[in-house]
C-alpha positions in Angstrom: 4.6 -36.1 -61.9 4.7 -39.8 -62.5 1.2 -41.4 -62.4 0.5 -44.1 -59.9 -1.4 -47.1 -61.1 -3.8 -49.6 -59.7 -3.3 -52.7 -61.9 -3.3 -51.3 -65.4 -5.3 -48.2 -64.5 -3.8 -44.7 -63.9 -5.3 -43.2 -60.7 -6.4 -39.6 -60.3 -5.4 -36.9 -59.4 -2.2 -36.3 -61.2 -1.0 -33.9 -63.9 -3.8 -35.0 -66.2 -7.3 -35.0 -64.6 -8.7 -37.4 -67.3 -6.8 -40.1 -65.5 -8.8 -42.2 -63.1 -12.1 -42.4 -65.1 -12.2 -45.3 -67.5 -15.0 -46.0 -70.1 -16.3 -49.5 -70.1 -18.3 -52.2 -68.3 -17.3 -52.4 -64.6 -17.9 -56.2 -64.6 -15.1 -56.6 -67.1 -12.8 -53.7 -66.0 -12.8 -54.6 -62.3 -11.1 -58.0 -63.0 -7.8 -56.2 -63.5 -7.9 -54.5 -60.0 -5.4 -56.3 -57.7 -6.7 -58.1 -54.6 -6.9 -56.0 -51.4 -5.8 -52.8 -53.0 -8.8 -50.4 -52.5 -9.4 -48.3 -49.4 -13.1 -47.5 -50.0 -15.8 -48.2 -52.5 -18.4 -45.5 -52.9 -20.8 -46.0 -55.8 -24.3 -45.7 -57.2 -25.6 -48.7 -59.2 -28.9 -48.9 -61.1 -31.4 -49.6 -58.3 -33.5 -52.2 -60.1 -30.5 -54.4 -61.0 -30.1 -56.4 -57.9 -27.6 -58.7 -59.6 -25.3 -55.6 -59.8 -25.4 -55.4 -56.0 -24.5 -59.0 -55.8 -21.6 -58.6 -58.2 -20.5 -55.4 -56.4 -20.3 -57.3 -53.1 -18.3 -60.2 -54.6 -15.9 -57.7 -56.2 -15.6 -55.6 -53.0 -14.8 -58.7 -50.9 -11.9 -59.3 -53.2 -10.5 -55.8 -53.9 -11.1 -54.0 -50.6 -8.4 -54.0 -48.0 -9.3 -55.7 -44.7 -11.6 -53.8 -42.4 -12.8 -51.3 -45.1 -16.2 -50.1 -46.1 -18.4 -50.3 -49.3 -20.9 -47.4 -49.4 -23.6 -48.0 -52.0 -26.7 -46.1 -52.9 -30.0 -47.9 -53.3 -33.8 -47.1 -53.4 -36.1 -47.5 -50.5 -38.3 -50.1 -52.2 -35.2 -52.2 -53.2 -33.0 -51.7 -50.2 -33.8 -55.0 -48.5 -33.2 -56.9 -51.7 -30.0 -55.0 -52.3 -28.8 -55.6 -48.7 -29.6 -59.3 -48.9 -27.8 -59.8 -52.2 -24.7 -58.1 -50.8 -24.8 -60.1 -47.6 -25.2 -63.3 -49.6 -22.1 -62.4 -51.7 -19.8 -61.9 -48.7 -20.1 -58.4 -47.2 -21.4 -57.6 -43.8 -24.2 -55.1 -43.3 -23.4 -52.3 -40.8 -25.9 -49.5 -41.1 -28.2 -47.6 -43.4 -27.1 -44.0 -43.9 -29.7 -41.5 -45.3 -29.5 -38.6 -47.7 -32.5 -36.3 -47.6 -33.2 -33.6 -50.2 -35.9 -31.2 -49.1 -35.7 -29.0 -52.1 -37.1 -31.7 -54.4 -39.1 -34.8 -54.0 -39.3 -37.8 -56.3 -42.5 -39.7 -56.9 -42.2 -43.5 -56.6 -44.3 -45.3 -59.2 -47.1 -47.5 -57.9 -46.7 -46.3 -54.3 -48.3 -42.9 -54.5 -45.7 -41.4 -52.2 -43.0 -38.8 -52.6 -39.5 -40.0 -51.7 -37.4 -37.4 -49.9 -34.6 -39.7 -48.7 -32.2 -42.0 -50.6 -30.6 -44.8 -48.5 -26.9 -45.5 -48.6 -26.0 -49.0 -47.4 -22.9 -49.2 -45.3 -21.5 -52.6 -46.0 -18.1 -53.8 -44.8 -15.3 -56.3 -45.3 -14.4 -57.1 -41.8 -14.8 -54.4 -39.3 -15.0 -50.9 -40.8 -15.4 -47.8 -38.7 -15.3 -44.1 -39.7 -12.4 -41.9 -38.6 -14.7 -39.8 -36.5 -18.4 -39.5 -35.4 -20.7 -39.0 -38.4 -24.4 -38.1 -38.9 -26.5 -41.0 -40.1 -28.6 -38.5 -42.1 -27.3 -35.6 -44.3 -29.9 -33.0 -45.3 -29.6 -31.0 -48.5 -31.4 -27.8 -49.5 -30.4 -28.3 -53.1 -31.7 -30.4 -55.9 -29.4 -32.3 -58.3 -27.1 -30.2 -60.4 -28.4 -31.5 -63.7 -25.1 -33.1 -64.8 -26.5 -36.6 -64.7 -30.1 -38.0 -64.4 -29.4 -39.7 -61.1 -26.7 -37.4 -59.8 -26.3 -36.9 -56.1 -25.4 -33.5 -54.6 -22.0 -33.7 -52.9 -23.0 -33.0 -49.3 -23.4 -36.6 -48.2 -20.5 -37.8 -50.3 -18.2 -35.2 -48.8 -19.2 -36.1 -45.3 -19.0 -39.9 -45.6 -16.1 -40.1 -48.0 -13.9 -38.0 -45.7 -15.0 -40.1 -42.7 -14.3 -43.5 -44.3 -10.9 -42.7 -45.9 -7.8 -40.8 -45.3 -6.0 -38.3 -47.6 -4.1 -40.3 -50.3 -6.5 -43.3 -50.0 -7.7 -45.1 -53.1 -11.5 -44.8 -53.7 -13.3 -46.9 -56.3 -16.5 -45.9 -58.0 -17.8 -48.7 -60.3 -20.8 -46.8 -61.6 -19.4 -43.3 -62.0 -22.3 -41.4 -63.6 -21.7 -37.7 -63.7 -18.5 -37.9 -61.7 -19.5 -36.6 -58.2 -17.3 -39.1 -56.3 -14.2 -38.4 -58.4 -14.7 -34.7 -58.0 -15.1 -35.0 -54.3 -12.0 -37.2 -54.2 -10.0 -34.4 -56.0 -11.3 -31.8 -53.4 -10.4 -34.1 -50.5 -7.0 -35.2 -51.8 -8.0 -38.8 -52.4 -6.9 -40.9 -55.4 -9.7 -42.4 -57.4 -10.5 -45.2 -59.9 -13.9 -44.8 -61.6 -15.7 -46.8 -64.3 -18.6 -45.5 -66.5 -20.1 -47.6 -69.3 -21.6 -44.7 -71.3 -18.9 -42.8 -73.2 -20.8 -39.5 -73.2 -21.5 -39.7 -69.5 -17.8 -40.6 -68.9 -16.8 -37.5 -70.9 -19.0 -35.3 -68.8 -17.5 -36.8 -65.6 -14.0 -36.1 -66.8 -14.9 -32.5 -67.6 -16.4 -32.1 -64.2 -13.2 -33.3 -62.6 -11.1 -31.0 -64.8 -13.2 -28.1 -63.6 -12.9 -29.1 -59.9 -10.2 -27.2 -58.0 -7.7 -29.2 -56.0 -7.6 -28.6 -52.3 -5.8 -25.6 -50.9 -3.6 -26.0 -47.8 -5.7 -26.1 -44.7 -9.0 -26.3 -46.7 -11.7 -27.9 -44.5 -14.7 -30.0 -45.5 -17.2 -27.1 -44.7 -15.4 -24.8 -47.2 -15.7 -27.5 -49.9 -19.4 -27.9 -49.3 -19.8 -24.1 -49.8 -17.9 -24.4 -53.1 -20.2 -27.2 -54.4 -23.3 -25.4 -53.3 -22.3 -22.3 -55.3 -21.8 -24.5 -58.4 -25.2 -26.2 -58.0 -27.1 -22.9 -57.8 
């Protein structure tokens, strides 16, 4: 099968699953993405780097098609700063989605609290709406799968990625980490473009995508969730 490209980048999935994940600094790599060519951005920056959220919003305002969403993870202590930075850079705030992991809690330094919930900011270029009704909170029984320090389990990503994009859509992840978003894209029959600055982490993400099975005819989101849950155990 001939690969489809986005600017100079080969999108996944095609006959080589390594396509679609590029090693390098997203700030440099994203300059080659054509204007208004991406259907959805779903990504997980380093939470303390508020300037990355500002850059992300500026880039999203350029590369997203009109009336599309940018879903971006953040921390509770930093979510107001992240939101303000993204609004200042040209995206509209819509809502805060929540991912709650009850199998494991994370201690927040200086606050003496355990964080069970990770916010996901729903920002938009224009007017973005999901394809169907979605929960604003997804609850997981599983901890992270250990493939990356800040890796998210796929329950929330499956739910929201499917709602905010159609099969065949182009999904961009500028901070790829362990490759959860590309793996979910493969399961849900989306095309992806992902960037990861650390070569070893990028290699792990590519391996994860290679090991992810493509969708079977008639496969539904609930079946995919079960598959991921079995892998995480």
